[in-house]
C-alpha positions, 0 to 999 in steps of 0.5 A: 056589627058587620054591615051586609048587603043584600046581593039582590039589590045588585041583581048578584048572585046569593054567595055575598058578592055583590059584583057578581052576576051584575051584567053590563046592564045592572045597576053597578054599572050603569052607575059607574059608567061603565056602559058597553053601548056607551063606549061602542058609539062614537063621539064626533064632538071629541074627536073634531075637539081634539083635532082643533086642540092638536092644530092649535098646539101644532102651529105654536113655535117653540122655542129651542135656546141652541137653535137658531128658529123655532120649531113648530110640531106642525099639522102632524105631531099636534094633534098627535101629542093632543090625543096621546094626553087627551087619552091619557086622560080619558074624559073631561065633562060629559066628553068621553076622550076614548073611539071605539076599535069600529071609528078608528077603522073608518077613520083609517080607511076613509084616510087611505081613500082620502090620500090615494084620492089625491095622490091619484088625481096629482098624478093622473094627468101624467100616466098615460105619457110616462107609460107610453114614454121612455121604461113606462112598460117595462117599469109596469111589466117588472111590478107584474112579474114582481106581484104574480111570481110569488103568488104562482109560486106560493098557489102552486106549493100549497096546492101540489106539495101541501094539498091544499084545497083551492079554495083554502089555497086562494084564502091563503093568498088573498090574506084570510 
């Protein structure tokens, strides 16, 4: 005797396949934990736990027999190794080691903004002096020429030869 599964029980179709027609909110998906909403919701605690574990791992010296001094992974290597290991594990208890794409992009942008802020604060005090003394204005002019000449050439090529509209060519130059 073959056991049959009632497809209506799973929200599926009547062809006997219980997984068909069961949307993301169906009983099978909720029972197995395949919830798109939960995966797209960034969890901050696992992120910081991973960073702390990475910093701790990076601070331990690793001794190699052929090296005169111990090696440390540091603040970059430790979190990187821990991130790789935790992403391979995927889940420990209620902590999901998954970062949604939007949260990943947000953290990247915050990191770039903080990096550029620090660079600007460190070099900003000497900017005017560097610009006005020596070859500062020459280097500024060279940078402007290197930036503007390719844009003007590609812009003229797109409008005059490829017959693109100004709006489409502007979007192409801006990277859209």
